[in-house]
N, C-alpha and C positions, 0 to 999 in steps of 0.2 A: 504494500500500500504506500502511496506517495505521501510525503510530508506536506502538511498544510501550513501556510504562512498567512497571517493577517497583515495586510498592507493598508495603512491609513494615510490619507492625504489631508493635511490640516488646512483650514480656511474658514471663511464666514459664509453663511448660507444666503442664497438669493442673488438675482441678477445685478443688483447694485454693487455687489462686492466682487463679482466674478473675475474682473480683469485686474484686481489689485495685486500688488506685490505680495501681500500677506496670504493670498490664495494660491501661490505657486505650487504648493503641495497638492492641492486639489486639481490644479491644471495637469500636474504630472500623472496623478492616478487616473484621470480621465483618459490621458494618452495611453497609459498602460492597458487599461481595459479595452480600448479600441485596438491596440496592437495584438491582444490575445483573443479578440472576438467575443468579449464578454459585455453584457448589457446590465446597466444599473437598475435595480428594483428597490422599492421601499422595504425596509426591514424593521421589525418591532423594536430593535435596539436604538431606534431614533437615528438611523443612518440610511444612506443609499449604499447598496451592496451589489457587487458584480463578482461572479465566480468563474474561474477558468484555470488553465494550466499553462506553465511556462512553455512546455512542449509535450507531445503525447508521452504519457508514462512518467512525466517529470513532476516537479513540485506543484501542488495546487495553490492558487492564490485566491484569497478572499479579499477583494479590494473594496475599501470603504471610504465614504465621505460623510462624516458626522453632519447631522442636520442642525446642530447647535452652533452657537458662536464659538470662536476659537478658544476662549478662556473657559469653556464648559465642555471640552472635547473628551474629558476623562470618563464620564458616564457611558457614552456610547462605546468607547474603546473597551472598557471593562466588561460591558454586557456582551460585546461581540466575542471577546476572548472566551468568556464563559460559554456562550451559545455554541461556538465551534470547537470548544475543547482545545484551544491553542494556548500554549505556555508563553509568557512574556518573552522568552528567548527567541520565539518565532514571530515576534511583532516587529514590523518595519514601519516607522513613522517618517513621512516626508514633510518637510517644513521649510519655511523661509528662514534665512540666516543673515542678519545685518553684518556680522563680523567676517563674512566671506565675500570677496568681490563678485559682482554679477558675472555670469558665464562660468562659474566654478562650482563644482559640487564636492562635498567632503562626506565620507562615511564615518560613522562613529558607533561604537558599541558601548552601551552603559553611559554613566556620567550624569551630571546635574542638568538643570533646565536652562542654565545660562541666561536667565531673565525672560525666557520665552514662556508666555502664559499658557499656551496650548500644552507644551511639555510639562509645565508645572502641574496642571490639572490632571494630566494622564498619570504622572508619577504618584500624585496623591490618591487617585482613584484605584490604581492597580496595586499600590503598595510596594513598588519596586522601580528602580531606575535602570534595571538590567534588560534593556531592549535596544534594538538597532535603529539608527536614524540616518536618513539621507538628507543632509543639510544642503539646501539649494541657495547659493549665494545671491543676495539682492544688493549687496554693497551698502555703504553708509549714505545717509541723506546729504545732499549737497549743501554747502554753506551752513547756515544756522537753522535749517529746517528741522522741526521736531521729528524724532524717530517715529512717534505714533502717527503723525500726519503722513510721513513718508511711506510707511508700510501700507497705509490705507489709501494710497494713490495708485493710478494705473502706470504700467510700464510706458516709458517714452517710445517714440517711433523707432529709434535706432535699436533699443532693447527688444522691441517686438519683432524685429527682423531676425534677431539671434535666438529669441526665446524657443522656437521649435527645436533647435539643436540642444539647448539646455535641457528641455523636457525629455528629449530622446536619450540624452546622457543619463538622466535620473532614472528613466525606466530601464535602461540597460543595467544600471547599478542594482536595482531591485531584483531583476532576473538573475544576476550573478550571485547576489547574496543568497537567494533561494536555492540556486542550483549548485553553487560551489562553496558557500559559507562566507562569513563576514571578512575573514582574514584575506582570502583570495580576492575578494571584491575591493578591500582597502588597498591591497598592493596594486591593483589595476587602476582604480579610480582616484586614489589620493596621491598618486605620483604626479610630478610635474609633467605636463603634456609634451 
């Protein structure tokens, strides 16, 4: 039987937030679901869920987008882990990261929340910080722009041109984690290009 992974993209619900930098995790999981031919459906855990496989006979992916706001992501994640019988070690969370330049992703296993409210709520809800993260760089705000305003703004036109490549890189990272493990994925994706 293949291993099951819960893959969660963080963001805020609704069309008003869809293009925001803060929603890049949900953008990436939407791309992942499309890549593996999976369709999102409503789930009782208060999330949209799509199920599919990395490849025939390979790891199963349960791809989720919580219907809650970012800072309340923990409840849906905890409920989905329980529903699917997935251990936190097989949880992959995709999220925006201010401390990484745009167009760069970094993979991390375990660790703190780094001030990210979505991660903070997940750690509190599932009782551990021992899960995998795909940190999608959005860079720091320009000038004196407030970080909260920056993450809740849309990507600019030059970033939107590059964004499909960033999302493809993030989905490749998820598939590598599920197929080969976090260490192999880190060696591939955390190395300088």
